[in-house]
N, C-alpha and C positions, 0 to 999 in steps of 0.2 A: 504494499500500499503506499509506504514511504520510502523514500531513496535511504540508502545506508548513511549518507552524508547526513540526512535530516534526522534520523533516529539518533545518531550521535550528537547532533547539535542539541536536541531536545534534552537528552540525558544529562549532558555537560551543563547546560544552562540551568536546569533543575537542581543538580549538584551544587553548582556555584552559588545559586540564590541561597542556599543553608549553609555553606561551608566557607564561603569567601567574601572579603570585603575589601574596601579601599587600604584598610590596616593589615589585612592578612590575604594576600592575592596567592592564587594557586598557579603552579608552574604546569606546564604540560606533562611532565614525567609524574608527578604527584596525582594529577587528574587522571592520567591514562592507567596508573596503577589502581586507582580507587574504583575505576569503572570498568576496567578490564576491556579497554579499547586500544588497538594499536596505536602507538605513539605517533608516527610519522602521519597517519591518517587524521587523527585527532588535532595534531599541529595545524594541518590544512584547514580543517573545519573552524576551529578556533580563530585562526587568522582571518578567515572568510567572515564571521561572524563580527569580529573587531572593525573589520573593514566597512561592514554595513552598520556600525554602532550599535548592534544588538547586545553586545557585551563590551565591557572596557577592558583595556589592557595598559601595562606599563612595562618599560624596558629596564634592564639594569640588574644590579644584584638582587635587589628587593622586588623585582618585577614580577609579572604574572597576569593573571585573568582574574575578573571579579564582575559583579553586576552593580551599576549605579543604582540609585532609588528609582529612577524614572525607567529604567530598563527592566525593573523587577515587575512593573506594571504591564509590560508587553503581554499580548495573549500569544498562546501556542500557535494559534492560525497566523500570526504575524510572521513567526519563524518559518513555518512551512511554507507560506507564500514566498518568502524570500529566497528559500533554499529550493524547493520543488516547484515552484510557480503556481499560479492560481488554478490550473488545471484540475488539481486534486479536489477542488471544490465543486467542479462542475462537469468534468470529463465522464464520459460513458466507461463504466467499470470493465466492459469488454474491448473497449478501444476502437469502438465504431464511430465513424466521423459525425453521424447524426443519431442523436438519441434523446427522446424527450417524451413527455406524457403522451404526446400526439403520434410520435413514431418511436415507441420504446423497443429497446433490446430485450432478449429473453430474461435477462436478470434486472431490468430496470426497476419494477416495484419493489423487489426485496432489498436491492442495493440503494434505492433511494431513501427508504425509510431508515436503514442503518446509517447512512451518510448523513441525513439531516440530524440525527440524535448526536453523532459524533462532532459534526461541525458547530452545532449548538455550544457544546462543551468547549470546544477548542476556541470559539470565538468570546466564550463569556467567562472564562478563567484565566487569571492573571498567572504569570510564572511564580510570583510570590505564594499564591493560592495553591497551586499545584504542588510546588516544592513542600509547603506545610502540610499537605496531605499525604505525601511521600513520608514525611518524617512521622506524622501523627500515626499513621497506619503501619509503619515500618514496611513500606514498600520498597521493593528492589529496583535499583537503577542499573 
């Protein structure tokens, strides 16, 4: 459903939300070890997120990655749109060029209901809210 880069980005952002700050930045190695994500791949994902101002970064001996207060208020839908594009929210699950209520694919009805519920959650929960849920419910990232 999501690209590998998008999955890693969401996991990293949720982890950074709870474990990093401007005073305690996290390096790629530490984050890679904590999330069991290949370090080179994660480095590229984090650089991309920083370039798009979805996360903050600082260089130097005390450098690393973290989320600023306003970045904590981003929605997961924002991250998905930046990495995987807007197609996730509207493209046919079977990849057909035309798929709508008037011209549905074989999975349209089932996929539409599922996707609408997921999209609602992605558009209405902030990174901060989702990260707190991860911590509160002891969910695995």
